[in-house]
Rosetta silent file (secondary structure, phi, psi, omega in degrees, C-alpha in Angstrom):
SEQUENCE: MTLFAIGDLHLPGGQDKPMDVFGPGWEGHMGRIAESWRSQVKPEDAVLIPGDISWAMTLDQARADLQEIGRLPGRKVLIRGNHDYWWGGITRVREALPEGMYALQQDALDLGETVVCGTRGWIIPTGDMPLEGADRKIYQRELARLDMALKAARKKAEGRPVTVMLHYPPVLNYQRISGFSERMEAFGVRVCVYGHLHGAGIQAGFTGMLGGVRYELASCDSQDFQVRKINFL
SCORE:     score description
SCORE:     0.000 S_00000001
   1 L     0.000  135.399  171.347   -5.415   17.199   -5.582 S_00000001
   2 L  -108.527  138.871 -179.656   -4.474   16.053   -2.081 S_00000001
   3 E  -102.792  130.728  177.469   -2.927   12.631   -1.600 S_00000001
   4 E  -122.997  168.306  176.327   -3.905   10.495    1.395 S_00000001
   5 E  -149.672  142.915  168.729   -2.982    6.992    2.527 S_00000001
   6 L  -161.920  126.656 -174.935   -4.363    4.282    4.760 S_00000001
   7 E  -120.593  176.816  173.379   -3.589    0.595    4.463 S_00000001
   8 L    57.785   50.035 -179.456   -4.363   -2.791    5.979 S_00000001
   9 L   -67.234  -30.830  176.786   -8.117   -2.230    6.191 S_00000001
  10 L    49.240   53.823  175.836   -8.653   -5.971    6.778 S_00000001
  11 E   -72.494  157.795 -165.393  -12.323   -5.925    5.828 S_00000001
  12 L   -68.993  -31.029  177.903  -14.192   -9.185    6.559 S_00000001
  13 L    57.821   32.042 -179.039  -14.684  -10.526    3.027 S_00000001
  14 L    77.850    1.417 -179.741  -17.456  -12.814    4.216 S_00000001
  15 L   -95.967  155.544  175.803  -15.093  -14.377    6.741 S_00000001
  16 L   -85.900   80.783 -174.563  -15.596  -14.524   10.503 S_00000001
  17 L  -128.380   68.578  176.708  -12.654  -12.251   11.231 S_00000001
  18 L   -66.751  119.649 -172.981  -13.513   -9.789   14.047 S_00000001
  19 H   -75.692  -11.744 -179.337  -10.460   -7.569   14.211 S_00000001
  20 H   -69.762   -7.931  172.958  -10.954   -6.613   17.860 S_00000001
  21 H   -65.929  -17.584  178.267   -9.207   -9.882   18.764 S_00000001
  22 H   -92.259    7.250  177.952   -6.043   -7.906   17.942 S_00000001
  23 L   134.620  153.098 -176.961   -6.860   -5.275   20.552 S_00000001
  24 H   -62.713  -22.916  179.515   -9.700   -2.958   21.602 S_00000001
  25 H   -64.003  -21.125 -178.165   -8.495   -0.279   19.180 S_00000001
  26 H   -85.406   -8.431 -177.549   -9.735   -2.441   16.297 S_00000001
  27 L   -63.792  123.664 -179.115  -13.339   -2.532   17.492 S_00000001
  28 L    60.471   34.612 -169.798  -15.519   -0.943   14.804 S_00000001
  29 H   -65.649  -36.776 -176.809  -12.371    0.130   12.997 S_00000001
  30 H   -69.251  -31.528  175.628  -13.872    0.568    9.529 S_00000001
  31 H   -62.838  -39.893  178.465  -16.514    2.921   10.860 S_00000001
  32 H   -68.575  -40.644  177.355  -13.795    5.137   12.309 S_00000001
  33 H   -61.316  -47.194 -177.905  -11.810    4.988    9.080 S_00000001
  34 H   -62.531  -39.277  178.622  -14.870    5.913    7.007 S_00000001
  35 H   -63.082  -45.302  177.227  -15.703    8.834    9.287 S_00000001
  36 H   -63.225  -42.657 -178.635  -12.177   10.208    9.002 S_00000001
  37 H   -59.196  -51.253 -176.626  -12.180    9.573    5.249 S_00000001
  38 H   -65.713  -28.380 -178.071  -15.439   11.427    4.599 S_00000001
  39 H   -79.190  -17.338 -174.115  -14.359   14.382    6.710 S_00000001
  40 H  -118.064  -36.507 -168.888  -11.095   14.918    4.812 S_00000001
  41 L   -90.208  129.541  176.798  -11.151   13.446    1.308 S_00000001
  42 L  -100.733  162.971 -177.194  -12.732   15.351   -1.586 S_00000001
  43 L   -55.469  -32.620 -177.830  -13.794   13.823   -4.930 S_00000001
  44 L   -82.902   -5.044 -178.669  -10.692   15.164   -6.690 S_00000001
  45 L   -83.620  173.002  177.748   -8.325   13.678   -4.086 S_00000001
  46 E  -133.157  144.949  179.714   -6.659   10.248   -4.127 S_00000001
  47 E  -123.737  122.798  176.470   -6.202    7.669   -1.374 S_00000001
  48 E   -87.954  131.939  179.672   -3.432    5.063   -1.482 S_00000001
  49 E  -123.163   95.634 -172.159   -4.315    1.691    0.068 S_00000001
  50 L   -83.587   58.747  167.720   -1.105   -0.363    0.353 S_00000001
  51 L    91.438  173.005 -174.100   -2.538   -3.850    0.643 S_00000001
  52 L    51.727   60.783 -173.895   -4.305   -6.224    3.031 S_00000001
  53 L   -84.664  -43.345 -173.133   -7.653   -4.895    1.925 S_00000001
  54 E  -145.269  145.646  174.823   -9.945   -7.886    2.601 S_00000001
  55 L   -78.479   -1.939 -177.745   -9.857  -11.261    4.319 S_00000001
  56 L   -54.560  148.330  177.213  -11.842  -12.698    1.395 S_00000001
  57 L   -97.215  -19.576  179.787  -10.538  -15.872   -0.187 S_00000001
  58 L  -131.603  161.454  179.095  -12.150  -15.279   -3.592 S_00000001
  59 H   -63.109  -38.727  178.606  -12.878  -12.254   -5.731 S_00000001
  60 H   -61.155  -39.507  178.269  -16.626  -12.813   -5.364 S_00000001
  61 H   -67.191  -28.864 -177.150  -16.272  -12.714   -1.582 S_00000001
  62 H   -81.151  -14.108 -172.233  -14.270   -9.476   -1.839 S_00000001
  63 H   -58.167  -42.587 -178.979  -16.845   -7.603   -3.935 S_00000001
  64 H   -62.801  -39.368  178.423  -18.843   -6.265   -0.982 S_00000001
  65 H   -66.418  -41.650  178.862  -15.662   -4.914    0.635 S_00000001
  66 H   -64.258  -38.510  177.894  -14.557   -3.290   -2.619 S_00000001
  67 H   -66.487  -37.508  178.632  -17.984   -1.687   -2.999 S_00000001
  68 H   -61.793  -43.974  176.834  -17.800   -0.361    0.567 S_00000001
  69 H   -66.318  -40.393 -177.849  -14.496    1.321   -0.199 S_00000001
  70 H   -61.375  -26.337  179.926  -15.825    2.494   -3.559 S_00000001
  71 L   -76.410  -12.542  178.423  -18.638    4.433   -1.876 S_00000001
  72 L   -79.954  154.489 -175.976  -16.120    6.631   -0.068 S_00000001
  73 L   -70.543  159.404  175.739  -15.020    9.893   -1.748 S_00000001
  74 L    88.895  169.632  173.505  -11.931   10.313   -3.912 S_00000001
  75 E   -84.281  142.492 -177.939   -9.978    8.037   -6.198 S_00000001
  76 E  -119.252  132.072 -178.359   -8.621    4.884   -4.583 S_00000001
  77 E  -120.150  122.267 -173.236   -5.374    3.188   -5.606 S_00000001
  78 E  -114.020  148.135  161.378   -4.765   -0.376   -4.397 S_00000001
  79 L  -128.941  165.218 -177.129   -1.908   -2.832   -4.305 S_00000001
  80 L   -80.111  138.619  171.800   -1.959   -6.412   -3.136 S_00000001
  81 L  -105.533  175.217 -177.167   -0.991   -7.368    0.409 S_00000001
  82 L   -68.993  -19.740  178.197    0.121  -10.733    1.737 S_00000001
  83 L   -98.623    1.774 -179.430   -3.409  -11.482    3.029 S_00000001
  84 L   -84.243   68.507 -177.834   -5.234  -10.512   -0.180 S_00000001
  85 L   -67.653  -21.642  179.140   -5.800  -14.099   -1.293 S_00000001
  86 L   -71.162  -17.084 -174.748   -8.801  -12.983   -3.373 S_00000001
  87 L   -81.978  102.296  178.785   -6.487  -11.010   -5.690 S_00000001
  88 L  -103.969 -124.308  178.734   -5.877  -13.241   -8.690 S_00000001
  89 L   -62.443  136.954 -173.516   -5.351  -12.189  -12.285 S_00000001
  90 H   -64.174  -31.967  179.442   -5.058   -8.420  -12.546 S_00000001
  91 H   -63.859  -45.454  178.782   -7.544   -8.178  -15.416 S_00000001
  92 H   -65.648  -38.741  177.522  -10.309   -9.794  -13.373 S_00000001
  93 H   -60.587  -48.091 -177.921   -9.463   -7.663  -10.358 S_00000001
  94 H   -64.709  -35.710  178.395   -9.676   -4.459  -12.388 S_00000001
  95 H   -66.072  -27.227 -177.832  -12.965   -5.530  -13.946 S_00000001
  96 H   -84.915  -12.848 -173.863  -14.444   -6.016  -10.467 S_00000001
  97 L   -76.525  141.782  173.366  -13.451   -2.594   -9.136 S_00000001
  98 L   -65.037  163.757  177.755  -16.019    0.191   -8.752 S_00000001
  99 L   -58.271  138.988  178.971  -15.586    3.369  -10.762 S_00000001
 100 L    83.839    8.809  178.029  -12.743    5.520   -9.483 S_00000001
 101 E  -120.040  136.119 -172.743  -10.810    2.600   -8.001 S_00000001
 102 E  -130.780  140.231  177.684   -7.527    1.407   -9.517 S_00000001
 103 E  -111.222  127.120  177.054   -5.342   -1.656   -8.920 S_00000001
 104 L  -100.888  139.995  174.035   -1.580   -1.456   -9.435 S_00000001
 105 L  -150.379   96.592 -176.326    0.556   -4.484  -10.185 S_00000001
 106 L    51.981   35.016  176.172    4.119   -3.644  -11.225 S_00000001
 107 E  -142.341 -166.908 -170.024    2.823   -0.671  -13.212 S_00000001
 108 E  -136.337  155.741  179.299    2.003    3.023  -12.767 S_00000001
 109 E  -132.109  131.325  178.862   -0.969    5.387  -12.601 S_00000001
 110 E   -86.379  113.730  178.412   -0.974    9.080  -13.525 S_00000001
 111 L   -98.899    4.620  179.237   -2.801   11.039  -10.815 S_00000001
 112 L   102.632  -73.562 -178.264   -2.020   14.408  -12.372 S_00000001
 113 L   -87.990  -17.241  174.240    0.330   16.018   -9.852 S_00000001
 114 L  -146.194  154.709  172.263    2.168   12.786   -9.092 S_00000001
 115 E  -107.358  126.951 -179.104    2.594    9.396  -10.739 S_00000001
 116 E  -108.481  137.792  177.584    2.151    6.459   -8.378 S_00000001
 117 E  -139.271  166.170  179.254    3.599    3.012   -9.040 S_00000001
 118 E   175.062  176.754  176.143    4.114   -0.091   -7.011 S_00000001
 119 L  -157.220  175.852 -174.599    4.183   -3.773   -6.247 S_00000001
 120 L   -68.265  -41.078 -171.851    3.670   -5.931   -3.158 S_00000001
 121 L    81.844 -173.353 -179.422    7.298   -6.189   -2.026 S_00000001
 122 L  -160.912  171.353  175.003    8.594   -8.854    0.358 S_00000001
 123 L   -59.762  144.589 -176.071   10.480   -9.297    3.598 S_00000001
 124 L  -102.222  148.700  178.361   13.947   -7.823    3.313 S_00000001
 125 L   -72.076  143.932  175.507   17.227   -9.544    4.197 S_00000001
 126 L  -126.892  171.297  178.828   19.029   -8.405    7.316 S_00000001
 127 L   -60.686  -34.893 -179.602   22.391   -9.203    8.820 S_00000001
 128 L   -85.080  -20.068 -175.853   20.728  -11.578   11.279 S_00000001
 129 L  -139.451   76.789  173.849   18.313  -13.068    8.753 S_00000001
 130 L   -67.708  147.265 -177.851   19.603  -13.436    5.193 S_00000001
 131 L   -83.657  140.592  178.878   16.969  -14.723    2.811 S_00000001
 132 L  -137.171  164.047  172.619   17.257  -18.218    1.419 S_00000001
 133 H    57.976 -131.887 -175.704   15.239  -20.616   -0.704 S_00000001
 134 H   -62.385  -38.753 -179.954   11.696  -19.544   -1.604 S_00000001
 135 H   -61.779  -40.371  179.017   11.962  -16.235    0.260 S_00000001
 136 H   -63.615  -41.365  179.628   15.040  -15.299   -1.743 S_00000001
 137 H   -65.107  -42.371  179.557   13.268  -16.100   -5.025 S_00000001
 138 H   -66.071  -41.178  177.653   10.193  -14.039   -4.096 S_00000001
 139 H   -57.859  -47.917  179.955   12.397  -11.135   -3.001 S_00000001
 140 H   -64.905  -37.080  178.144   14.239  -11.136   -6.321 S_00000001
 141 H   -65.099  -40.938 -179.734   10.950  -11.389   -8.223 S_00000001
 142 H   -70.585  -31.267  173.554    9.521   -8.403   -6.360 S_00000001
 143 H   -63.204  -42.766  178.166   12.654   -6.372   -7.070 S_00000001
 144 H   -63.576  -37.187  178.317   12.143   -7.106  -10.774 S_00000001
 145 H   -68.618  -36.670  174.916    8.509   -6.039  -10.466 S_00000001
 146 H   -64.548  -39.694  175.861    9.537   -2.782   -8.818 S_00000001
 147 H   -56.318  -45.124  179.340   11.931   -2.205  -11.720 S_00000001
 148 H   -64.397  -40.253  179.562    9.011   -2.616  -14.142 S_00000001
 149 H   -64.313  -42.186 -179.916    6.834   -0.287  -12.078 S_00000001
 150 H   -66.958  -37.935  176.667    9.521    2.407  -11.989 S_00000001
 151 H   -64.014  -40.500  177.093   10.061    2.145  -15.743 S_00000001
 152 H   -63.875  -38.451  178.836    6.313    2.565  -16.273 S_00000001
 153 H   -66.741  -38.424 -179.359    6.354    5.596  -13.984 S_00000001
 154 H   -59.644  -39.647 -178.973    9.272    7.138  -15.878 S_00000001
 155 H   -65.725  -31.546 -176.212    7.273    7.065  -19.104 S_00000001
 156 H   -92.188  -29.673 -165.914    4.337    8.871  -17.504 S_00000001
 157 H   -69.922  -44.227 -179.603    6.000   11.274  -15.068 S_00000001
 158 L    49.017   50.528  176.556    7.760   13.710  -17.422 S_00000001
 159 L    90.476   -9.981  178.935    9.504   15.448  -14.518 S_00000001
 160 L   -80.357  158.080 -177.865    6.662   15.174  -12.023 S_00000001
 161 L   -64.874  144.780  178.190    7.245   13.514   -8.626 S_00000001
 162 E  -108.864  131.292  176.632    6.945    9.738   -8.416 S_00000001
 163 E  -110.886  131.251  177.678    5.302    8.048   -5.441 S_00000001
 164 E  -106.357  138.113  174.486    5.923    4.347   -4.772 S_00000001
 165 E  -119.438  124.885  175.379    3.468    2.133   -2.917 S_00000001
 166 L  -125.665  157.840  172.044    4.573   -1.185   -1.418 S_00000001
 167 L   -86.421  -54.392 -179.843    2.861   -3.461    1.072 S_00000001
 168 L   -75.237  147.486  176.747    5.936   -4.735    2.889 S_00000001
 169 L   -66.029  130.086  179.622    8.314   -2.190    4.468 S_00000001
 170 L   -82.325  -18.116  173.876   11.310   -1.607    2.181 S_00000001
 171 L  -142.299  161.224  178.921   13.454   -0.425    5.103 S_00000001
 172 E  -134.307  165.454  179.103   13.259   -0.803    8.871 S_00000001
 173 L   -59.888  -31.092 -178.954   14.668    1.104   11.800 S_00000001
 174 L  -101.438    2.770  178.833   17.275   -1.656   12.253 S_00000001
 175 E  -149.235   88.286 -169.303   17.831   -2.310    8.509 S_00000001
 176 L   -96.322   30.553  174.224   17.947    0.918    6.527 S_00000001
 177 L  -154.473  143.904  175.262   18.934   -0.513    3.165 S_00000001
 178 L  -159.237  173.600  174.331   17.477   -3.094    0.791 S_00000001
 179 H   -60.696  -32.885  178.570   17.223   -3.758   -2.911 S_00000001
 180 H   -66.455  -47.244 -178.921   13.950   -1.813   -2.841 S_00000001
 181 H   -65.927  -38.376  179.595   15.462    1.277   -1.229 S_00000001
 182 H   -61.464  -42.057 -179.864   18.473    1.190   -3.560 S_00000001
 183 H   -67.603  -41.252 -179.740   16.232    1.180   -6.619 S_00000001
 184 H   -66.818  -39.345  177.280   14.036    3.989   -5.350 S_00000001
 185 H   -63.087  -45.819 -178.847   17.031    6.148   -4.473 S_00000001
 186 H   -63.022  -33.167 -178.112   18.594    5.584   -7.885 S_00000001
 187 H   -80.299  -21.401 -176.759   15.326    6.475   -9.594 S_00000001
 188 L    84.429   30.581  177.283   14.769    9.636   -7.555 S_00000001
 189 L   -60.434  139.735 -177.836   11.482    8.556   -5.982 S_00000001
 190 L   -83.505  -45.890 -177.082   10.010   11.298   -3.816 S_00000001
 191 E  -147.022  145.987  176.274    8.003    9.275   -1.291 S_00000001
 192 E  -123.300  123.517  178.076    7.319    5.607   -0.524 S_00000001
 193 E  -106.129  131.999 -179.955    4.121    4.558    1.260 S_00000001
 194 E  -141.881  171.409 -178.874    3.958    1.102    2.834 S_00000001
 195 L  -135.808 -132.621  170.808    1.924   -0.898    5.353 S_00000001
 196 L    79.609  -34.575 -172.329    1.988   -4.440    6.802 S_00000001
 197 L   -88.594  136.723 -178.340    3.196   -3.554   10.303 S_00000001
 198 L  -137.162  161.531  173.170    0.806   -3.747   13.258 S_00000001
 199 H    53.719 -132.085 -179.535    0.860   -3.559   17.040 S_00000001
 200 H   -63.712  -25.211 -179.799    4.339   -3.771   18.522 S_00000001
 201 H   -65.849  -19.420  179.526    5.729   -4.253   15.004 S_00000001
 202 H   -57.118  -35.056 -177.392    4.901   -0.642   14.173 S_00000001
 203 H   -63.807  -20.224  179.909    7.978    0.413   16.125 S_00000001
 204 H   -80.579  -17.537 -175.058   10.185   -1.375   13.597 S_00000001
 205 E   -75.566  125.768  177.144    8.919    0.704   10.683 S_00000001
 206 L   -79.258  133.077  171.721   11.198    3.472    9.506 S_00000001
 207 L  -129.582  142.857 -179.433    9.536    6.799    8.766 S_00000001
 208 E   123.255 -169.975 -176.221   11.308    9.913    7.538 S_00000001
 209 E   -87.360  137.036  177.046   13.947   10.834    4.966 S_00000001
 210 E  -154.101  118.001  178.332   16.561    8.350    3.846 S_00000001
 211 L    60.264   30.126  178.932   18.668    8.647    0.715 S_00000001
 212 L    87.453   -4.539  179.247   16.403   11.324   -0.691 S_00000001
 213 E  -108.586  134.641  174.343   13.235    9.213   -0.273 S_00000001
 214 E   -97.236  125.488 -177.343   10.666    9.936    2.414 S_00000001
 215 E   -99.967  132.846 -177.030    9.182    6.755    3.900 S_00000001
 216 E  -128.756  116.124  173.496    5.614    6.771    5.257 S_00000001
 217 E   -82.359  127.277 -173.592    4.093    3.879    7.215 S_00000001
 218 L  -127.545   17.639  173.207    0.323    3.876    6.562 S_00000001
 219 E   -59.209  141.364 -166.477   -1.092    0.726    8.216 S_00000001
 220 H   -62.664  -35.843 -179.993   -4.374    1.897    9.707 S_00000001
 221 H   -75.898  -16.524  175.973   -3.562    1.167   13.354 S_00000001
 222 H   -74.330  -15.883  179.781   -0.235    3.001   13.034 S_00000001
 223 H  -127.061   33.900  172.668   -2.235    6.200   12.408 S_00000001
 224 L    55.133   35.825  174.813   -5.130    5.620   14.814 S_00000001
 225 L    60.141   33.739  177.137   -7.489    4.517   12.021 S_00000001
 226 L  -118.530  137.956  172.121   -7.426    7.947   10.384 S_00000001
 227 L   -65.727  146.093 -174.286   -6.631    8.685    6.745 S_00000001
 228 E  -128.508  136.160  178.362   -3.442   10.707    6.588 S_00000001
 229 E   -68.752  137.309  178.481   -2.258   13.330    4.140 S_00000001
 230 E  -114.420  121.702  177.824    0.912   12.443    2.199 S_00000001
 231 L   -89.281  110.079 -177.647    3.111   15.295    1.000 S_00000001
 232 L   -99.977    2.197 -177.502    4.614   14.183   -2.296 S_00000001
 233 L   -89.945    0.000    0.000    6.150   17.561   -3.271 S_00000001
């Protein structure tokens, strides 16, 4: 099995959301993604999609986008992004997914050679911007959800490498520590795949080794709308 990742597909979900308003690179972006996907991914492979899958507001509106992804080769593993408003109760989401597509929500999935777990995450506190109020509560809730996901992964992994998928970046080039990174380091996570960052914001995303964890930014425009191989060994 080969592991790939590409996030922030931002499919239309029945909404009038032409992505080329964010730059000419987004014009026909899903066609480019699908072409790259079909040329690299085999049925036995897996593709991590770390959130912001569809602009749909309801699950019914998202079905066409989910089917489009489902027609691509390989197993697909999803987590919720901040724009996935269609993602409600996890049971209904899982019932709507095509065969070979899996939704994670503070739990883990055994892919054979690696166990992947995850949750959405949240913005992280920095020295210039400590979190307060609602943001602080959501941050603490997402840390608790990561704890649950890691515990679920521990039960399944039995010594195999663990891959974490988050939507929000758990570290940044100017803030290389957070509650998320501390938990992953303590657990011995091998690699963390995340998305969320676009355009000029891509430069803020940390990629590389830190505290024994390798961080991989996988928002689609950060990798020229190509699926990218993730080395989890």
